[in-house]
N, C-alpha and C positions, 0 to 999 in steps of 0.2 A: 644519495643520503637524504633522509627525510628532513622536513622542516622542524622548527622548534614547536613541539606539541603544546607545551604550556602556553606559549604565546598565542597559538591558534585557539586554544580553549578560552583564553581571556577575551577573545573577540566575539564570543557568543552573543554579547549584548548588541552587536551590529546586525544580528538577524532580525527579520520582521517579527513582531510579537505573534503569539498564538492568536488566531482569529477569535474575536470576542464570543461569537456564537459557539465555536468549537470548545472554548474554555468552559462555557456554561453547560454545554451538553455533557462534557466529561464530568463536571461537578454533579449534574443531575444523575449520571450513571452510578455515582457512589452514594447517593442519598436514597435510602429505601422509602422515604416518605413522598417521593416525587410521583405526581399523577400525570396522566396523559394530557390533561389541560395545561399543566405547568410546562410540559415539553412543547405543546402547540404554541403557547404564548411566547416562549423564547425564540422559536423558529420564525414566528410571524414578524419579529422585529427586523428581519433581514429579507427585504423584498426579492433580491436576486436569488437567494437561497430558496425562498418559498416557491418561486417560479420553477426552479430546477427540481425541487422535491415533487411538485405536482406533475411535472413532465415525466419524471422517472416512475412515479406511481402509476402512470398510464402507459408505460412503455413495455417493450417486450421483455424487459428484465423481470417483471412480475407477471405480465400476461393476464391481468384481471379483466373481466368483461365489464365490470362496473366502472364508470367514469368518476374520477376524483377531481374535485374543483377547489378544495380548501385544505389547509394543513390539518385541521381537525378530522376531516374525512380520511386523509391519508393515515392518520394515527389509528382510526377505527378499522380501516380496510387492511392496512399492512401490519398493524400492531405496534405497540410502544417501542419495543426493542429494535424492530426492523427500521422504523423511522429514525430512531436515534443513531444507529450505525450509518445509515445512508446520509443523514444530515452531517455527521462528523466527517465522513469521507469527502463529501462534496465541498464542505467549507475549507478543508485542508487543500483540496485541489486548486482552489482559487487564491491561496495565500502566497504563493511564490511566483516571482517573475525572474527569469534567468538572464544573465548578460547576453547580448546579441552575439558577442564574439565566441560564445560556446555553441552556437546553433549548429555549426558544421560537424561537431563531434558528439554532442549530447542532445538528444531529442526528448523534450519534455513529454510529448505524447507517448513515446515508447516507455518513458519512466512510469507514467501513470498506468499505461497498459499492463506493464509487468506487475505493478503494485496491486491493481484491481484483480488481475488474474490470480495472484497469490491469495488475496483476500477471499475470493470466491471459493478457491480450492480449500483453504484453511477452514472456512466456515463449514463446508461439507464434511471434511475429515473430522473436525471437532464434534459435529453432530452425530456422525456414525460411531465414533469411538467414545463419545461422552467424556472427552478429555477436558473440555472447557465449555463455557457458554458460547454457542455459535456466534453470537453478535460480538463477543470479545475477540474471537478469532478473526472475524472480518475486519474489525478495527485495527488489530495488530498487523494484519496483512497490508492494509492500506498504508500504515505508517512505518513498516519495517525498514525501509530504505531512506528514511527521512534524513539520515546523516549525509547522504549524497547530495541532497538539495542544499544542505548547509555548506558543503564543500563548494558547490557551484556558485553560491552567493558570496562566500568569504574568500575563496581561493580559486577563482575561475581558471587561471593559467595553470595552477597545479592540477586541477581536475582535468583540464585538457591534456596535460602531459601524461596523467595516469591512464586516461582512455586510450591514448595513442600507444602507450607502452603495453597495455593489455592486448590491444589488437596486434601489434607488431611481434610481441613475444609469445602470443597465444597463452596468456596466463589469465586467471580470474582477475576481474577488476579490483576486488578487495585486496588482492595481493599487491597489485600495482599501486593502489592508494597508499598502502603502508610504506612502500618503497619511496614514493614521491613525497607524500605528505607527512610521513612519520606516524600516522594513525589511520586505521581504516574506518569505513562508514559505520560499522557496528558500534564501536566505542564512541565515535563522535555522535551518532544518533542517540545513544543512551545519555550522553552528556546534554544534548538538546532536550531530551525527554525529561531529565531531572530539572532543567531550567524551567520548562513549561509545566512542571508538576504532574507529569503522567503518573498513573498508578503503577504499582510495582509489577503487575503482570505484563504491562506493556513494555516496561523497561527491560525485563528479562527477554521478551521476544525480540526486541530491537538488538540486544547484545548477543543473542545466540542463534540467529536465524540461518547462519551458514554452517552450523554444527550438524552434519548429516547423520551423526550417531544418535541424535535425539529422536525419540518416538513419542507420539501422542499418548500411547498407552502407559508409558513410564514417566514422561516428562510434561504431560499436560499441554497447556497452551503453547509453550515454546516448541514442543515437539510437533504439534500440528502445523505451526507456521514454518518450521524448518523443513518438514517434508513437503509442504505445499510449494515452498520456494524451490526446493530441489526438483520437483516435478515440472514447474513452469520453466526453469532454466534448462532442463533436459530437452524440452521441445523448442528451444531457441528463442524464447521471448526474454531477451536480456534487458537489463535495467538502463535505458537511456541510449543504447547504441546497438547497431547490428553487426553481425559477423559475416563470414564468407558464404553462409547459406548451406553448409554441408549438412547432409541428412543426419539425424541423431542416431546414436547406437541403440541396440535393443534395450528395452526397459529391464532393469534388474527386478527380480521377483518381488522384493519388498516394495519397490516403488510402483510396480504394476498393481499391487493391492491397494495402495493409497490412491492411485488414479481411478480405480474402480469405485472407491468410496466417494470420489469427487464427481462421479458420473461420466468420466472420460474427458480427455483434454478438449475435444470438440465442444462439449457442453460447457466446460469452464470458459473457453474463449468466447463462445456465443454470449454467455451472460456478462463477461467482462466487456465485450463490444457494446452490448446494450447499455450497460452502466455508463461507460465513457461517452457514448453518443448522447445519452440523456443529460449527463452532467455538463458536457461541453457544448452541445448543440451542433457538433460536427460529425460527419459520417465516419465509420470505422475504416479509414483508409491507411492506418498507420502500421499494420502488421500483417504479414503473410506467413501463416504457420508452416513450419517445416514438416515434411512428410517422411516417414521411415522408408 
């Protein structure tokens, strides 16, 4: 039987606040008067983020020949929207620290690996289908499982129980979450998003990313994220934990089409690895993709 959902939702104030830079970047995204100089100024107030942004600008994630040494140069070389989405993703990745007692069942590197892979795939699918702005799809991909981090911080023992149930019963983790916690990470993530004043398009993606019936052509951004999430899960890159390593079944025809839009799963993982390595400063040691 699940926990008291209303009591859990009342504890949202115990979560760490949205990073100041992330909040400012989201506000700039909604302000049509924002200039590249405005964005560069906001990002330059965070030295750690500035260093990561310069590192990723010079990484294999983009592969530019020109060296970037300042935030303003990054904005010029990468473009306003690219820098905004990367900055938001990296600032969120540094916002959460999980209880050590969860380390044996929930791996934060795997969590962000899954999230970034979904972001990369969703961005490509949105671009090919013109379902949404690609940078919005990337942002939604980075944030789509934020509810799970909320569980890890507020209910670490419940999250541990949910992961163990998912593994033992061979059921999706979101189903196990609902059974143990009384609510799954989709609705909890949307509640966190409302608290942090996320725009509506992000809230919808958070709430609906496991709905495999959604399509980008019909459902816009939420469809792009749902199909990207479905693709990444198909190849065994789960959110925060590993399974028994069984080879994935053949791709359904519709999912094969979205994989092609994303450039193939190898390309998705290559870019996700490059992003994670640049953002964290650690090598991509955290995931071995399954082969069919």
